[in-house]
N, C-alpha and C positions, 0 to 999 in steps of 0.2 A: 367549527363544524363538529357535531357530536358524531362519534364513530359508533358503528354497530357493536354491540357487546361481543358478538361472535369473532369480530376482527381483533378486538382487544384481547380476548382469550387465546386466539391463535398466536399472538406475539408474546403472551405472558402466562405460559402454563404454570409457573410457580407463583403468579400474582405479582411479580416484578419483571421489569425488562432488564435482561442481562445482556450487556453490549460487550463484545470482544474488542479490545483496543490493542493495536499493534504498535509497540514502542520501536520496533525495528525500522520504521519509515519516518524520518524526521519531518517530512512534509505533513503527515497525518497527526502525529502525536509525540509528545515528550513529557518531561516533568517540569513543573514550574519551581520557583524558588523554594517552596515549601516541601517539595518532593512529590506532590500530587500530580496524577495524570492531567495533561492539558493539551489542547490542540484542536484542529478543525474537526476531527472525528469525535472527540469528546463533546464538543459543542453540538454537533449534530445528534449525538446519542441523547444528550439532555433535552434537546428540542423535541425529539421524537417521543421520549418518555412523557414530556409535558403534553404532547398531542394526544397520547394514549390516556393520560391522566393516571399514570402509575409510578411508583418509585423506580429509581435506576440503580442497577448494580453494574459497576465496571469490572470486567474480567480482563485484567492487564497481563499482556504477554510480550515476549521479546522478539517474536519473529512472525512473518506472514504465514509460514507453514503451520505453526502452532495455532495461529488465529483461525485459519481455514479448518483445521482439524476439530478445533473447539466447537465451531458452529456446525460442522458436519455431524458431530456426535451429539448435537443438541445440548451441549453444556452451556451454550449462549444462544440467544434469541436473534440477535442481529450482529453484523460485523462490517468491517471496512476493508475492502480487498481490491487488488487489481484484477480486472476481468480477464479470465483465462479459461479456454475449453476444458482443461483437465480438472479445474476446480469445480466446474459446472455439474460434475457427477453428484455432489452432495449439497451444493449451494446454488440458489437462484439469485441472480444479480438484477439490480436496477440498471438504468443507464448511468454513465459516468457523471460524477459531480466535479472532478478535478482531473486535469491532464498533467502528467509528469514526464519528463524526459529521462531516458536512460543513457548513461555515458560510460566511456572507457577512460581509465586512468593508467598511466605508464610511468616508468622512471625517466628522469630528465635525459639520460643518455640512451634511451631506447631507440632503435632504428625505426620503430613504428611511428608514422606521421598522419595516417588517415584511417578512417573506420574500415575501409575495405581491405586493409592490410592485416587485419586481426585474424581472420579465418584462414590461417595457413598452418601447414604442418610444422610442428615444433613449438607453436604458441600454446600456453596454458592460460586459461581465463578463470580468475577466481570470482565466484558469486556467492551470495547468501543462500544457504540451503533452503529450498522450498519457496524462494522468492519468485516474483514475476519474471525477474531476469533469468533465474535458473530455468524456469519452465520454457521461456521463449528461446533462450540460447541453446538449450538442449535440443530443440527442434531445428533451429536454424543453423547452428555451426556445423560444418561438414568435415573440416580438417583440424581445426584447433581442438584441444582437449579442455574439459571443464573440471576445475577443482572447486571444492565447496567449503566455505567458512561456516561456522555454526550459526551465525545471524548476519544480517546485512551490515549492521554497524561495525562488525569485526572483519569486514571484507579486506579492507586496506592493511590492517595489522597482519592478517593471515597472508596476504599477497606478499608483504615484505618478509615475513618470517619464513615463508616456504620458497621464496625466490621465483615466483611465477612471473609470466611476462605481462599480464594485463589484469587489472581489477575492473569489475563491472558493477554498476549500481545506480542509485538515484544521483543525478548530477549534483545536487546541492550537498549531499553527504560527501561525495568525492571531493568537491571544491573545498569543503571544510576540512577534510583530511589533508588536502594538499597544502592548505595554509598552516595547519597544525604541525606538519612534518616538513622536511626539506627534500629537494631533488625529485619532485614529483610534478607531472603536468597531465592535463586532460586532453585527449584527442578532440579536435574540432568536430562539432556536430553531435548528433544523437542517433543511437542505433535502434531506438524504439520509442514510441510514445505510449505511456502506460495510462490506461483508462481506469481511474480509481472510482469504485462504485460502493454502494451498500448492498448487503446481501443477507439472506436468511435461509434456514434449512428448508429443503424441498417439501418437507411435510406440512409446512405452514399454509399452503394452498394458494391458488390463483388470486382469490379475492384479497387476501392479506398482502400479497406481493403487489397488486395493483395499488393498494393504499401506500405502500412504501415507495413505489416508484413515483407516484403523484407527489409525495412528500419531498423527495429529492428534486423533482422538477420545480416545485414551489420554492425550495430553498435557494436553488440557482436563480430563478427569475426575480426573487425578492431582494437579491443582494446579500442574503445571509452568508453564503459561502465566501463571496468576495470580501465581505467585512471580517469574517473569521480569519482569512489568510492575512489580511492586513493587521489584524489585532495581534496575531501570533508571530508577526515579523517574517512571513513566509515569502520568499522571492523566487521567481522562476517557475512557479506552478501557475496554471491558468484554469479559470472556471470552465468547465466543459460546456459546449453549447447545448441548447435544448434538444431533447430527444426527438428524432424524426417522427 
């Protein structure tokens, strides 16, 4: 399908599609053996650039917060984010393409055994600054305190260094850290389901966002997202259902 030139221009004011890629979420992106960015979000960015018929530039960042700021400032044209109402001030979201579970990690000798035991006075929960978990738990936790690591991948190391009671983040990242280190365990269950979506600056307009939203729905329905998850060895994340 040939896109209207106005839609292409809305997404590519520089003549190229600049995609913000967050390496802080291992479900979405990481680096391959050569050191190049790779992952589901990179695959989607390439596919969308091909749909527009324009060159692609990857704006590679280490945290979700930096990625949101980059798109909000219009230093990137699209990005890949967890949907959150605070981020919606500067970014318009599609529906979700992937669902990810948020989990808690504690030390093996911690008295905490269940999710509902975390939000108690005296507990400190370490999160990645500006991450979806940071935004969500800042709203939801009433008694526990929040401490912040510079990025999501640094959460467990910060949790150990600072001696806090709980680490919060992507369940797969926490599982990998628990395998990498000793004396750690995840609490059973998930404290939130994160809806990962594509987004663009608000200035790009409703027609452009309708095109991006339709692209996401097509990528889910065609099996593209599921294939990308398998190709990159991602376990535990699910393709989001079709938009209502």
